[in-house]
C-alpha positions in Angstrom: -0.1 0.0 0.0 1.2 3.4 -0.4 3.4 5.1 2.1 1.3 6.2 5.1 -1.6 4.6 4.3 -3.3 2.3 7.1 -3.3 -1.5 6.4 -6.7 -2.9 7.4 -6.9 -5.2 10.3 -9.7 -6.9 12.0 -9.5 -5.7 15.5 -7.9 -2.9 17.2 -7.1 -3.6 20.7 -6.2 -0.5 22.7 -5.0 -0.8 26.5 -5.7 2.5 28.2 -4.2 4.5 31.0 -7.0 6.3 33.6 -4.3 7.5 36.2 -3.9 11.2 35.7 -5.3 13.9 33.3 -2.8 13.8 30.5 -2.8 10.2 30.4 -6.8 10.0 30.4 -6.7 12.6 27.5 -4.1 10.5 25.6 -6.4 7.4 25.8 -9.3 9.2 24.5 -7.7 10.6 21.7 -6.3 7.1 21.0 -9.8 5.6 21.3 -11.1 8.1 19.0 -8.6 7.8 16.5 -9.2 4.1 16.3 -13.0 4.5 16.1 -12.1 7.0 13.2 -10.1 4.1 11.4 -12.9 1.7 11.6 -15.6 4.3 10.2 -13.1 4.5 7.4 -13.2 0.8 6.8 -9.4 0.3 7.9 -10.7 -2.0 11.0 -13.8 -4.2 11.8 -13.8 -3.6 15.2 -12.6 -1.8 18.3 -12.0 -3.3 21.7 -10.9 -1.0 24.5 -9.6 -2.4 28.0 -7.3 -1.4 31.0 -7.5 1.6 33.5 -9.5 4.1 31.4 -12.3 1.8 30.8 -12.1 0.4 34.3 -12.6 3.7 35.9 -15.2 4.8 33.7 -17.1 1.9 32.9 -20.3 3.4 33.3 -19.9 6.6 31.3 -17.7 5.6 28.2 -19.9 3.3 26.3 -22.5 5.9 26.2 -20.0 8.4 25.3 -18.3 6.5 22.6 -21.0 3.9 21.4 -18.9 3.0 18.0 -16.5 1.0 20.4 -17.3 -2.6 20.0 -16.3 -3.7 23.7 -15.1 -2.3 26.9 -13.4 -4.3 29.5 -11.4 -3.3 32.9 -8.0 -3.5 34.0 -8.2 -7.2 34.9 -10.6 -8.6 32.5 -7.8 -10.7 30.5 -10.1 -13.8 29.5 -12.9 -11.6 28.7 -10.8 -9.7 26.3 -9.8 -13.0 24.8 -13.0 -14.4 24.4 -14.1 -11.2 22.6 -11.4 -12.1 20.1 -13.0 -15.5 19.7 -10.6 -17.7 21.4 -11.0 -19.5 24.5 -8.6 -18.8 27.2 -5.5 -21.4 27.8 -4.3 -21.1 31.4 -1.1 -22.9 30.0 0.0 -19.9 28.1 -0.3 -17.5 30.9 3.5 -17.5 31.4 4.3 -17.0 27.6 5.1 -13.7 26.0 5.0 -11.8 22.7 7.6 -9.1 23.4 6.7 -5.7 22.2 10.3 -4.4 23.5 13.5 -5.1 21.8 14.2 -8.9 22.2 17.0 -8.7 24.6 15.0 -7.0 27.6 11.5 -7.5 29.1 9.4 -6.1 31.7 8.3 -8.6 34.2 5.3 -7.7 36.2 5.3 -9.4 39.7 2.0 -8.2 41.1 -1.1 -6.4 40.3 -2.9 -3.7 42.2 -2.1 -1.7 45.5 -3.0 -1.8 49.1 -1.7 1.6 49.9 -4.0 4.6 50.1 -1.9 7.7 49.0 -4.6 10.4 49.0 -3.5 11.6 45.6 -3.6 8.4 43.8 -6.3 6.4 42.1 -4.7 3.1 41.1 -6.1 1.0 44.3 -9.7 1.7 43.1 -8.7 1.1 39.5 -6.5 -1.8 39.9 -8.0 -3.3 42.9 -6.3 -4.8 45.8 -2.7 -5.9 45.8 -2.5 -9.5 44.4 1.4 -11.2 43.8 2.1 -13.6 41.2 3.3 -16.8 42.5 7.2 -17.1 42.3 7.3 -20.4 40.5 5.2 -18.8 37.8 7.5 -15.8 37.7 10.4 -18.0 37.2 8.8 -20.0 34.6 7.9 -16.9 32.6 11.6 -15.8 33.1 12.9 -18.8 31.8 10.7 -18.6 28.5 11.8 -14.9 28.0 15.5 -16.3 28.5 15.0 -18.7 25.7 13.6 -16.1 23.4 17.1 -14.0 23.9 15.9 -11.7 27.0 19.0 -11.0 28.8 17.7 -8.1 31.1 14.4 -8.5 33.4 12.8 -5.0 34.7 10.7 -5.8 37.7 7.5 -3.8 37.9 4.4 -3.5 39.8 2.5 -0.8 41.3 4.5 -1.8 44.6 7.5 -4.0 44.1 8.6 -4.1 47.7 5.1 -5.3 48.9 5.4 -8.5 46.9 4.7 -11.7 48.5 2.7 -10.3 51.7 -0.5 -11.8 50.3 1.1 -15.3 49.1 3.6 -15.8 51.8 2.7 -13.4 54.7 6.4 -11.9 54.1 8.0 -9.4 51.7 9.6 -11.9 49.3 11.2 -9.7 46.9 14.8 -10.5 47.8 13.9 -14.2 47.5 12.3 -13.7 44.1 15.4 -11.7 42.8 17.8 -14.5 43.9 15.5 -17.2 42.3 15.4 -15.0 38.9 19.1 -14.7 39.0 19.5 -18.5 38.8 17.8 -18.2 35.4 20.2 -19.3 32.7 20.4 -16.2 30.3 19.4 -13.6 32.7 22.2 -11.3 33.1 20.7 -8.2 34.8 17.6 -7.7 36.9 16.4 -4.2 37.4 14.1 -3.0 40.2 11.3 -0.3 39.5 8.5 1.3 41.4 9.8 0.5 45.1 7.6 2.0 47.6 9.6 3.4 50.6 7.6 2.6 53.8 8.8 -0.5 55.5 11.3 -1.1 53.1 12.7 -4.5 52.7 16.5 -4.3 53.6 17.4 -7.5 52.2 16.8 -6.4 48.8 19.7 -4.4 49.7 21.6 -7.3 50.3 20.9 -8.7 47.0 22.0 -5.7 45.1 25.0 -5.6 47.0 26.2 -9.2 46.6 24.5 -10.7 43.7 26.1 -9.4 40.4 23.0 -9.9 38.3 20.9 -7.4 40.3 21.7 -4.0 38.9 22.8 -1.4 41.6 19.8 0.4 40.4 16.9 1.5 42.5 13.6 3.2 41.3 11.9 4.5 44.6 9.1 7.1 44.0 9.4 9.3 47.5 7.1 12.0 46.4 8.1 14.7 48.9 10.3 15.3 52.0 8.1 17.6 54.2 6.2 16.0 56.9 3.3 17.9 56.7 3.0 17.1 52.7 3.8 13.4 53.3 1.1 13.2 56.1 -1.3 14.8 53.7 -0.3 12.2 51.0 -0.9 9.5 53.4 2.8 8.0 52.5 3.3 6.4 56.0 6.8 8.0 56.2 8.5 10.9 57.7 11.3 12.9 56.2 13.7 11.7 58.9 12.7 8.2 58.0 13.1 8.8 54.2 16.7 10.4 54.9 17.6 7.7 57.1 16.6 5.2 54.1 18.6 6.8 51.5 21.7 6.8 53.6 21.3 3.2 54.1 21.0 2.6 50.5 24.1 4.7 49.8 25.9 2.8 52.4 24.9 -0.7 51.9 25.2 -0.5 48.2 28.3 1.6 47.3 27.8 3.3 43.8 24.1 2.6 43.6 22.0 5.0 41.2 18.6 6.1 42.7 15.6 7.3 40.6 12.8 9.0 42.4 9.7 11.2 41.5 8.3 13.9 43.3 5.2 15.8 43.2 4.8 19.8 43.7 1.8 21.7 44.4 0.1 19.1 46.4 -2.6 20.5 48.9 -0.9 21.9 51.8 2.7 22.5 50.4 3.6 26.0 51.5 6.8 27.8 50.5 8.6 26.4 53.4 7.6 22.9 52.6 8.9 23.5 48.9 12.0 25.0 50.2 12.6 21.9 52.1 12.1 19.7 49.4 14.7 21.6 47.2 17.3 21.3 50.2 16.5 17.9 50.1 17.1 17.0 46.6 20.4 19.1 46.8 21.4 17.3 49.7 20.4 13.8 48.5 22.0 14.1 45.1 19.5 11.5 43.2 21.1 10.5 40.0 17.9 10.5 38.3 14.7 12.5 39.4 11.3 13.2 37.4 8.4 15.6 38.7 5.0 16.2 38.3 2.3 18.8 39.3 -0.2 17.6 41.7 -3.4 16.6 39.6 -6.6 16.5 41.4 -8.1 13.1 40.6 -12.1 12.3 41.5 -12.5 9.6 43.8 -9.3 10.2 45.7 -8.9 10.9 49.4 -7.3 14.1 48.4 -9.9 15.2 46.1 -12.7 14.7 48.5 -10.9 16.2 51.4 -8.4 18.7 50.4 -8.8 22.1 48.4 -6.4 22.2 45.2 -5.7 25.9 46.3 -2.2 26.1 44.6 -2.6 27.9 41.2 -1.3 26.5 38.1 1.1 29.0 37.5 2.7 28.4 41.0 2.6 24.7 40.5 4.6 25.3 37.1 7.2 27.6 38.8 7.9 25.1 41.4 8.0 22.2 38.9 10.6 24.3 36.9 12.8 25.2 39.6 13.0 21.8 41.0 13.9 20.3 37.5 16.5 23.3 37.2 18.1 22.3 40.5 18.1 18.5 39.3 19.5 19.4 35.9 22.5 20.6 37.3 22.9 17.8 40.0 22.2 15.3 36.9 24.9 16.8 34.8 27.3 16.7 37.6 26.9 13.0 38.3 27.2 12.2 34.4 30.5 14.4 34.2 31.9 12.5 37.1 31.7 9.2 34.9 33.9 10.5 32.2 36.8 8.3 32.1 35.6 5.2 33.7 35.0 1.8 32.2 31.8 0.1 32.1 29.7 -2.7 30.9 26.8 -1.9 28.6 24.1 -3.4 26.8 23.6 -2.5 23.2 19.9 -1.4 22.6 20.2 -0.4 18.9 22.6 0.6 16.1 22.2 3.6 13.8 24.2 6.1 11.6 27.4 4.4 12.9 26.5 4.7 16.5 25.5 2.0 19.0 22.6 3.3 21.5 23.6 1.4 24.9 22.9 1.4 28.5 24.9 0.3 31.5 23.5 -1.2 34.8 23.0 2.5 36.1 20.3 3.4 33.1 16.9 1.9 32.6 15.2 2.1 28.9 12.8 4.8 28.1 13.2 7.0 31.4 17.0 7.2 31.4 19.8 8.6 29.3 21.7 6.7 26.7 25.4 5.8 26.2 26.6 6.6 22.8 29.4 4.6 21.3 30.9 5.2 18.1 31.1 2.4 15.9 35.1 1.7 15.9 36.5 -0.6 12.9 40.1 -0.7 14.6 38.2 -2.4 17.5 35.5 -4.4 16.0 37.1 -5.3 12.6 34.3 -6.5 10.1 31.8 -7.6 12.6 28.2 -6.6 11.6 27.5 -3.8 14.1 23.5 -4.8 13.9 24.6 -8.4 15.1 26.0 -6.9 18.4 22.5 -5.7 19.4 21.5 -7.3 22.5 24.8 -8.1 23.4 27.3 -7.0 26.0 30.4 -4.5 25.4 32.9 -2.6 27.5 33.2 0.7 26.8 35.1 3.9 28.2 32.9 7.0 29.0 34.4 10.1 27.0 31.9 12.8 27.3 28.6 13.9 29.1 25.6 16.1 29.2 22.8 16.0 31.7 21.1 13.5 30.1 23.5 11.2 27.7 27.1 10.0 27.7 29.4 9.4 25.0 31.9 6.5 25.0 34.4 4.6 23.0 34.2 0.8 22.8 37.1 -1.1 24.6 36.3 -4.6 23.8 33.0 -6.8 22.9 
C-alpha cells in the first residue's frame, strides 16, 4: 500500500491508562482515532481495556458507542473471548515481546493496598495480588529462551511482593531465584515503595552480580506535613535514613525518584525543604509532576486544590532546574570510567547503549561510536542485545558518549 496509508486490520485492541489527566486525555484520543479508522473501513471492530475503561465503565460506552467492547484492567479472559478465542491457562507465562528482544518487563504483582491520598490506582487496579514465584520463574525462563538478557521488575509496589501469598516480603527471595535463570544477566527494580522497605533487597543488590545497582523509589516529598497529607506512611527523617542506608549498603547505587509539587498543603517552606533535600540527596535521576486532583481519591474529597497552576509550574521548573545541574555533575563524574553496557540499537554508525545504571525509556543513553579498529568487520547490527565494555569520554545532563574497548 502507499506510504502512510493504514493497512486494514480485523480488530484494534487498545490498552488504556486512567491514572492522571494527561494520560486520560491521551487514551481518549487514541480511542477516538481507532474509531475513526473503523469508520473508514480500516478495521472491523475496536476493543478497549485497561485503567480508563475500568475507571469510567459506566460513562464511556454512552460517550463513544462506536467501540465494540469495553473491558476493565483485569478482564484478560473476557478480552480474549471477545477476540473469538478460548483462554488457555497453560499459556499464562508465555509472552509476545513488544520491547527489543533482549530486555523485558516482568510484572510481579497487580493492584495496590496503599491509600496515598492523590492516587486512583487502588480503586482502578484493585487490591494487591502477587504472582506466585514459580510462575514468575517460569515466565523468566521462557523469556530467556527467547533471548531476553535483562528483566525489569515492575508492579504498582514491588516491595510489597509476597505479603499476600507468603505472609512476608519476598522480593529479595524472588530476585535470587530469577538470577538463577540461565541467560538472564541483569535484573532491575522499579516502583519500590519506601515505607517498610525490605532491606534484604539491598543485600541482593550489593552481593548478587545480576541485580543492577539501580533503585527506582518514588518518594514524592520530604516535608512531614505534605507526606502526612499524601498518606505516605513515612516521615522526612525516616526517608533520609533510608536513602543513607541505600548509599551505605550498596556503594555506587544509582537512585531514581519522583516528586510531586503543588500538593494541597505544600507551602513555601515545604517546597524549600524539598529543594534542600534534593540538593542534599543528589539523586542521579529525578522526575517530577504537578499535583493533579483525581476524582474519587481521598485528596480530591478532603483537600482543596488551592495552589494555582502558575505556582505549580514555577515550582516544577525550579525543581527540575536544580536536578538538571545535579544530573550533569553526576554524568560528568563518570567521564574516564570504564563500564559494561548492553547494546539497544545501532544507527548511523552509533551504538545506543545502557549500563546497569540506566533503565530504558526513562533514563539517558550511552552513545558509542562504531570503531572498526576495535570491532573489525563484525556486523554491528549483530551486536544488538550483546554486552560490550566501553570507556566514557563525554557527558551532558542526559546522555553519555563512550568509545568501545572490547566486545
